[in-house]
N, C-alpha and C positions, 0 to 999 in steps of 0.2 A: 504493500500500500504506500502511495506517495505521501511523504510527510508535508505538512503545510509549510509555507515559507516563513522565514524568520521575520519577526515584527520590528526588531531593533538590534542595534549593535553599537558598541562604544569602542573607539580606537584612539591610540595616541601616536604622535610622531615627535621625535626628539628635536631639540635645537641642533644647529650645525654651524661649523666654522668653515669659511671658504676663502678662496684665493691662496692663503697659506704661503705668503711670500711671492714667488714668481708664477704661481698657478692661477692667474686672473681668469675668471669665468671658466675654470677647468677643474681645479682640485677642491675637495671639501671633505670634511669628516663629521660624523655624528658625535653629539655631545651627551654624556651621561648626566642626567639631572633635569634641567629645564625642558618642558615639553608642552605641547598643545594637545587637547583632547576634543574629539567630536563625537556626539551621540547622534546617530541617524535612525529615524523612525520611518517605517514604510507606511505610506498612505495611498489611498485609491486615486486621488487627484494627481494627474501628471505634473511634472515640474519639481522645482526645489524651492522650499521656503525656509528662512532662518527664523526660528521661534525664540531663541534666547542667546545672549552674549554675556559671558561671565569672565571675570578675572582681571580686567584692566580698567584703570580710571579713564582712559581715553576712549572716545566713541569709535566703533567700527562700523563699516557700511552694513546696514541691515537688509539691503536688497541683495538677493542672491546673485544677480547679474553684475554687481559691483564688489562682491566679496570673494576673496581667493578661494575659500572653501566652497562657497556656493557655485562658482563657475566650474571648479574641478568636479564637483558632484554632478552638475548638469551634463558635462562632457561625458562622464562615465555612463550615466543613464542612457545617453544618446548612442554611445558606441556599443553598449550591450543590448540595445533594443528593448530596454525594460518597459513593461507595460504598467508601471506604477510610478508614483512620485515619492519624494522623501522630505521630511522635516529635519532640519539640522539644529542642534544645540551646541554652541561652541564654548569651550572653556580655555581661555588664553593663559598660558603659563610663561610665555616668552614675550619680553617687552617689544613693543613696536619700534622700528627704526633703530635697532640695537646692533645690527651686524652679526646676529647669530641665527638667522634663518627663520624668523617668526612667520612671515607670509608663506614660506615654503612648507613649514610644519603644519599650518592650518590646512593647506591644500592637500598634503599627503594624508593627514589624519582623516580628512573627509573621504577621499577615495578608498582608503582601507576600510573604513566603516561601511560605506555604501556597498563596496564589493562583497562584504559578508552577507548582504541581503539578497544578492543576485542568485537566481537558480543555477546559473552557469558563471561562476566567478571568473573574472578576467585575469590574464597573466600580468606579471610585473611590468612588462613593456607597455601595456595599455594603461596601467595605473600611472606610470611615469609620464606618459604623454598627456594624460588628462590633468595631472597635477601641474605640469608645465604651463598649461593654459591658465590655470588658476594663479600661478606665480606671476604670469605676465600682467595680471591686473594690478599688482602692487609695484612691480619693477619696470614695467613697460616693455619687457622682452622675456623670451622663454629661456631663462638661465637655469641650467641644471646643476650647478655646483653646490646648491643647498638642497634642492629637491631630491637628487639622486642619493646622497648619503642619508637624508632623513628617511627615505623609503627603504633603502637596502642595508643601512648600517655601515659602520666602519669607514675606511678611507676610500674615496672613489674618484676616478678620473671621469668627468662628465662629458664623454664623447656622445655622439648620437646614440650609440649603444654603450651605456656606462660600463666601465671596467673597474673591478675591485682591485685595490692595491693592498697587499698585506703589510700592515704596520707592525714593527717589532713590539712584542708585548710589554717591553719596558718603557715604551714611548708614551708620555703623558703630556697633556696640555694644561696650562693655566690660562684662564680667561677672566678678564676684569672689565666690567661694563659700567661706565660712568653714567650719572643721571643726566643724560643728554639724548635727544632724538636726532638722528641723522638719516634722512630719507635717502634711499638708494638713488632716486632720480637726481637729487641735489648732488650727491657724491659723484655721479657720472658726468655732471656738467663740467667739472674741472679736468676731465680727460679728453676734451674735444680736440685740442691743438695737436698737430702731428708730433711724432717722436723722432729724434735723430737715429740713424742706423746704429751708431755706436751703443746707444742705450738698449736697443733691441737685441744686439749681439750679447751684451752683458746679461740680459734677462734670460736668453736661451741657455747661456752657460749656467746660470743659477738653477734653472729648471732641470737641466740634465743632472746636475750634482744632487739636487734634492731627490729625484727619482732613483738615481743609483744608490744614494745613501739609504733610502727606504728598502731597496731591494737587498742590499748587503748588510743592513744594520750598522752602517758605518757612521759613527758620530762625527768624524771630521768632514765627511761629505755633506752631512746634514747641516753642519755649521756653514759650509760654503754655499749650500743651496738655499737656506732660509733668508734670502735677501730679495728685495724688490727694487729693481732699477727703474721701473716705469710708473706704477700707480701710486705707491706710498709717498714718493716725494711730492706729489701734487695734492694728496689728500691729507697729509699730516697736519697742515694748518687748520683743517676743519675740526680737529680734535684738541681742545685745550689740554695742555699737560702732556702731549704725546711724547716729546723728547725725554722728559723726566721719567715717565712710566716705562718707556722702552729701555732706557738706561738702567732702571731698577731691575727689570727682568734679566738683562744681561749680567748685571752685577750679582744677581742671585743664582747664576749658573745656567741660564737658558742656552740651549743650542742655537736659538734664534728667536726673534720676536718681531711682531708687526701688527698690522691692522687685520682684524677678522671681518671678512666680507667688505661692506661699504663703510664699516665703523658705526659707532665710535668704540665698540669693544676692541680691546687689544689682546693679543694672544702671545704666549711663549711656549716653546716646546722644551721638555725637560726629560732627564734620565731618571724615571721612577716617579711614583705618586708622591712620595714624601718631598722630593725636590720640587715638584709642581705645586704642592701646597705651600711650601715656603716661598716660591716665586709669586704665587697669587697674592699672598699676604704682603710681599714687598711692593708689588705693583699697586695694590689697593692703597698702601700707605703713601706711595708716591702721588697718587691722585689726591689723597687727603691733604698732603702737604701743599697742594695747589688750591686747596679750598673746595675740592670736588668730591662729593660722595660717590661711592662706587660699590657694586657687588662683585664678589669674586668666587671662583670655583676651580676645582681641579678635576680632570676627566681623562680616561684613557683616550688616545687618538682613535682606537678601535671601539667607538661608541655603539649603542644599541640601534637596531632597526625598528621601524614602525610596526605596530602589531595591534590586533584586536585584544582588548582587555576584558570585555564582558559582552554577552549577547544572550538573547533568549534561546531556549532549546525547544523548538516546535514539537508538539506531541507529548511533552512531559505531563501536561495537565490532564491528558486523556488516559493515563495509565491506571 
């Protein structure tokens, strides 16, 4: 006997850190800790409606067509040919405009939750594509360097077909987020002017060193690779206290440090969790010395993947 369809599912997607020095719009990794959650309820009326928004003092778009989670869910229902609609309840645990993938997490949590309601769940490639449409609502483009790690977990190269990169198990990140909102669209405006060829050559050198360092677990290559010759020099001025906080990370033993995503979060990579925790505290203190409040955390670079965390089990009430 066919089981009735699920009526609801709740999913989470983690925060993520992207760019990672020379990997602009390419590299990202999932973060252990901050996350967004989406509750999806199946309804007879087609389409997507957002019924509740929780967790942030800032207003989010309540129209599904203007909300990252709403658009992602709509695309998935269309791709799957679903004959039903969904109501979404969003719980934001990731600050907006923070540089740790808040818009991507909402989109990913939505598609994972809605996928659990489908009679024929869609593969990860379809979920990724739909979540990218949602991410574009916030950032203006389909950038996968936050969406892919939020969906798949770990460290990812966000090619058209994302590629997982094995991070050494000792590699941890410190992330410190100041009390500032820096929208991705604003952060991209400073990148419009052309770059000299010499800077591009330096950037490819750093990217190669970073990837080889990850492949071989080579700390020296990671130090060589965790540098940004293109984006960071133009964005640093958008983040008050940047120079002092980056210096604090390096003095605390970071292999490298820089801007997470579009900022204002700064990251540092460290050898071990204890070192990352010390680095996070030092970076937070450096922000405080500038009169800027900031939150801090330490996480494995190989962070968690998005997942369903609760759902109804059809047929149980009939036993």
